N, C-alpha and C positions, 0 to 999 in steps of 0.2 A: 678699376670698377667691377668686371665681369669677373677678375678673381675673387672679389672679397664676396658678389652674391655665389660664386659658386662654393667658397667655402662656408659661407652662411648654410645654404643648402644643405651640405654635407653634414653638417653640425645639427641641424635639425631633424637628418634624415637618421644619425647614429642615437639623438636621442631619442626617438621615437621606435626605434628597434629597441632600447634597452628599456623602456618602460613598458612595451608590448612584452617582453621576456622575463622582467619581472612580475608583470600580471598573470601569464602564464602558470610562470613558477609557483605560483601563491595557491594552495590547497584549498578546495573547497570549505567552505564552514558547516558544521555540522548542521546548522538550518537551513544549510541549502540542498545538502543529501535528503534530509529527514524530510521536506518538503517532497523534492524528488521521489522517493522511496514511496511517500505514503500517496502521491498520487497515481504512480504506475498500476495498481489492482483497477482503479475504475479508469483509466484509459484503455487496459486492455478489453473489458469488459465493452466499453463504446465502441471499441475497435472491431471485437468480434460482431457484434451487433449490427455493425454497418455492413458485413456481407451477408446480413437475412435475404434469402431471396435466389442467391445465385447457386447456377446448378450445381450437381456432381458431375466431377470429370476425374477418371481414375488416374494420378499423375498431375492433376491439374495446380497451376499454382497463380492464378492471376481471377480477375473478376469475371474473365469469359466461361472458368470452371474452376472448381477444386474440387480434391478429396480432404479427407480427415486431417491428414497431417500437413497437408498443404496452407489450410485454414491456419494451425496453430502457427505455422513457420511465418505467413504472412502477416498475422496480426503481433507476433513478438518481435518481429524484423521491424515494423511500422512503429512499435509504440515503446519498446525497450532496448532496442537496436540489440537484440540479441539472434545470434545465425543460430537456431535452436536445428540440431539434426532433421533431417527428411527421412520421414518413416517413421512407422509408428511403434517399431522393436527399437530402435537409435532412442526415440525419445522417452520411451520406458525406461531408459538410465540416466536421463538427464536430470540434474534438481536435485532436491532430496524427498525422500517419501514421507508423506505426512499422514496421518491418521483426522480423523473429527476435532473439533471442527474443521470442516472445512472454509476455506476462505476464497473470497472472488480472486482470479487469476489463475486458481489451482489447473492443474493437467489430470483430467478424468479418464482413466485406462478401463475397455472393454473388451472380452473375450467374445467377440460374436460369430466364432464358428461354431462348428456341428456338436464340440465338447459336449459331453455331459458335464464334468466340472470344470467350471472355469479356470483356465491356467495360463493361455497364449493373450497377451496383447495383441489385438486386433484391429481396434478402433481406439480414437481419441477426443474429446471434445475439450472446452473451456468451459470450468466454473463461475456461474454469475450469479450466485446467491440464490435463497430459499429453494433449496436443491433441483433448482434448475441449471441446466448447461446447451451450448452454441456447441453444434459440431454439424459436419457436412456429412449425412445420411445417405447411402447409397442403395439401399431398401426400404421398403415399409408402405405407409399411405402414403406418407410424404418424402420425397426425396431432396437433395441439395440441402443449403445451408440452413437451420430449423432449431428451435428451442428445444428441450424434452426437459421432461422429470425424473431426475430420479428414482420417484416415487412410483414411475411407471413398473408393472410387476417384471417387464423382460430387462430394461437396465438395472434394475434392483439387483434381480438373480445373477445378472452377466458383468456386473462390476468389479474389478479387480482391484485397483488402486488408484490412490491421489498421489501427485509428485507436482513439488512448488519450485519453479524457476526463478520466482522473482520474489523479493522481500517484503515485508512491509518494513516500515520504521522502526525503531528501538521503541520497546513500551514504556518510554518514560515521559512524564509531562515535566518539566521545570518551571519550577514558579519563586520570581524574584522579588520580595516584597521592599519597597521605597517610600520616602517622606511623602512624593509626590501623589494625587489622585490618579488612581488609573480606573479605565472606563472595560467595559464588557471585553473581555479576549478571546477573539475564537483561534482555537486549536487544530491542527489536521486532525482525521478522523484514524481511529483505531480497531485493530480487528477483534472481533469479539470472544470471549471466554478465554482470553490471553491474557496473563495478571499484567496489569499497567501500575508501573511504580510512580506514584509523584512525589517529587523532591523540591521542598519549599523553602528557600534560603531568604536571611532575612539582609537587607543593605540597608536599612532604618537606624536613624540616629539613636532611639531608645526600644531598648528589648522588652520583655517579659512574654509571659503565657498568651497564646492566641485561640481561637476555636477554627478550625478546620471543620466546614460543613460539605457533605455530597447530599444533591439532587440528582434523582432522574425522573426526567420528563415532569420536572417540575414538583417532585414530592420530595420531602426531604428522605434519606436513608441513612444517613451516618452523620454521627459529631465527634471530632477527636480534640484534645486540648493538645498545642502544639508549643513548642520553644524552637524555633529554626536559628541556626546561625549563618553567620557569612560566609563561613568553610565547613560548615556541618551541618547538612538539610536535617530538617524531620521529615522522615518517611513514614508515608502510608502507602501499603499494597491492596489491590483490589481486582477481582478479577469480573469486570464488568460486561452485561448480557447488552443485547442490542437497543439501542435508545438514544436519547439525548441528555448528556450527561454534564453537571456544573459543579464545579467546584469554587466556594468563598470562604478567604480568610476574613477574619474579624477581630478587632480587639477587644479582648477579654473583658474590660473595667467598661471603658467608654461606647463599646459597643460599632465602631463605626468599620464600615466595611475598608478593607487595605487593598485585596485584591479579587476578580471575580474570574473565571476561565471558564470556557464553555467549549466542548467536545461532543463527537458525534463517533458510536460505537456501531461499527458495522460489519455485516454478514462476513 
């Protein structure tokens, strides 16, 4: 009896280990990666804002006190599990350089030395949209972790460059049409002023032309005739600006709505 129980326990343990190994070996689906990537910039902004009011401490890396690179280090470690370099000069060489449009989560670098021509990265902050950034200021009318504007003459004049250490998801919106009725589908957000490609596939029993209509904030901006296939999609590329967007696909002759997908475009 004891030997049988022991054998059964060993078998169950072996099956459990094999199942766990099988699951661990399975790659993440593209949708899982997409959702994670899409949420990261917003999580970075929320994490940075949570430190507002923390005092400035040179070399600080805790809620007791932070300097500018300490704030960046903590925020990205908490949200993206990135172990970014400590120090402004090292951060200045992390990630990839970007030009406008800036995206939330980008790192902004400034020359706060006395040089007449800005050239030395001496300060860093996290872009949070609408020309604003969170940073740990060591001097000025307000110090500690604060929100400042890139439109402020001092920061506008001392701005050097932005760098991106986290990526938004790939700018592709896939749609698959089926014979089943679908309600409104909410997709993850896209960054503004980057080209988004809408790929429409058809898994319907019948084919034929269809109308794809784009709406921004409830107003129609574009209608295209499409004939999507099961393997080869109909593609439409656009560079949407900030707002609420909706894609609607309808039957050409019967006018029946086949699918409607909504997504936001953010700063």
